[in-house]
Residue, then its C-alpha position, 0 to 999 in steps of 0.5 A: m406660281t409653283q417651281i416644284t419640279p422633279q429631278p432630271g430623268i424622272m419624267d422620261i420614265a414611262l409608268y410601268q405596266g404590269g401583266k394584265a390579270h382581268v378581261d372585261g366581260v370574260s370569266n374563267v380567265v387564265k393569266l399567262s402574262s407575268n411569268e408566275n409559277p402556276f403551282g404557287p409557293s412551296p407548302a413549307a413557305m405557305e405554312a411559314v406565312r401562316r405561322s408569321a401571323h402571330e408576330l405581325h406586331r413585331y418589327p422584322n430583323t434588319d440584317h436578314a441573317s437567317l435568310r442570307q444563311a439559308i441562301a448561302e447554304v443552298h447555293g454554296l455562297d458566303a452569307n456576308r456577301i448577300i444582300c436581300g431586297v424587295g424583289s431583285d428590282e430593289i437590288i437593281h435600283f440600289l446599284c444604280q443609286c449607288y454607282a450611277g448618276p448624272g454624266d454616267e451611263v448604264v448599258h443594257s440590251v435593246h430587249g432587256f428588262g425594263m427596270y434597267r432603264i427606269s432605275a438608270l433614269a431615276s438615278g440621273a444616269t443615261p441608259v444606253e441600249v445595245p443591239d441583240s443578235e437575233r434576240v440573243t445577247d451580243v457581247d461584242a455589241f455590249l463591249a462596243g456600247c461601253s465608254e469611259r462613262t459606263k458605270l453599270v452593265f446589265v445582262a439578264n441571263p436567261n433574258n426576259p422577254t426573249g427567253t434566250m441565254i448565252g454561255m459562261a464563256e461569253i459572260e466571262r469575256l464580257a466581265e473581262g472586257i468592260p471598262p475598269q470603272a464598270i460593274l457587270v450585273l448578271d440578272g438571274a431572275y430566271a436562272e433557277y429554270v436552267e438545270g445546273y446553271d449557277g447564275g454566275a455565282a462562281l464568276t461573282q466569287a472570282r472577280d471584283n467587278v461582277v454582281m449577281t441578282r436573283t429573285f423568289s418571284k419566279l420559280y419559288g412562287l413568291g411574287g406577292l411577297r417581293v423578295g430578291w437578293g444580290y451577291g457580289p464583292q464585299e465592298i459593293i455589298d457594304v455600299l448597297n447596305r448603306i442605302r437599304g432601308p433597315f426594314n425593307l423586308s417584312s417578317t412574313a416575307l423573310v420566313a417564307a423565302e427561307a422556307a422556300v429556298r430550303d425546300q429544294a425538292y419542291a423547286d426541283k419538281c416545279r423546274a422539271e414540270n416547267a421544262r416539260m410543258r415549255s417544250w410541249l408548248s413551243e412545239a405546239l405553237a410551231e405546229h400552228g406556224v408560230p415560231s419561238d427561240t429556244s427558251t430557257a425560262n418559264f415563258v415562250l416568246a411567240r413570234f408572228g408575221s406582223v405587228e397586226e397579227a400579233e395584236a389580233c391574236d392577243i385580242y382573240l386570246q383575251s376573248q377566250g379568257l387567255i391573258v398573255r403579254r404584248v412586248g412592244s415596249y421591249k421593241l418586239p411588237n410582233a411577238l407575244r410572251i406566253t408564260v408556261g402554265d400548268e398542262s391544262s393552261c398550256r393546252r388551252v392557249a396552244h389550241a386557241v392560237g391554232q384556232f386563231k391561225a386557222g381563222q386567218r386562212 
């Protein structure tokens, strides 16, 4: 009889469910479930992908030097303190693998990104959930949730799936207050959507217990290539690089990301259009009796009066070819996360929500 068993914690991980992309029997579907850039990647990035096809038989470089230098130049950072990964998910996984294990704790908010719990359990550590304050990160709750066993503290700012964020003064208070053996990880997957926000880069430069993660999957529109990066103290980055696979990023992904980050004019255009339609969508939903918190990301968390109403609205939207995201797994069962699409998509989903609400009267 077999005695093969997985490591402790692995079977506590629920299989990840990505945003739906299809509805059976419905054509002309609009996908607003995965927070993707509706305008796609920069033309410069697409051209870099086309050119890369001629070198597909070559192994990619292992140090990612060109991409790290481009990121450093655009953001005013030290290229030696940057690590690149398969999305920021891989950086999160590296951090848990290197710094948390059996007997250790990893702290995150009750409505935090699902990969924090998954990566903690995969490393054998114990995830610790702390409450939010009306769907906003509560620094006091985070500090109260820390202990002598805390090794990592994950804060997404802006947060997914709420879209809310806190100011740098609160982030600094958290960095100052966590236990001395802990690392504060600032997940900035949506940082690019906030005008003038550095995602915590300055704080990361100033302290030895803060790491920042970023991604090319959102504003830069490269979700299909999976490129993310992290920035932190040299000692921590050196540790993470010890377990990073030497060829974790393809040549195509590397050149596309470099072209994307250097095309800041395109990024600015996407950011501005997202802000315009995010404001419009939030107001349109509110006029139909569906409130949302002020979002600083590329999605809106639409709140309904009950779980049943949220699910019924989702079913109706699917019948209209509109795919949004249920967020019950984030302990927000009475809400739907709606990606800010292009103007036609936003108008279409707002109209459909209005029709649903009118049908309830």
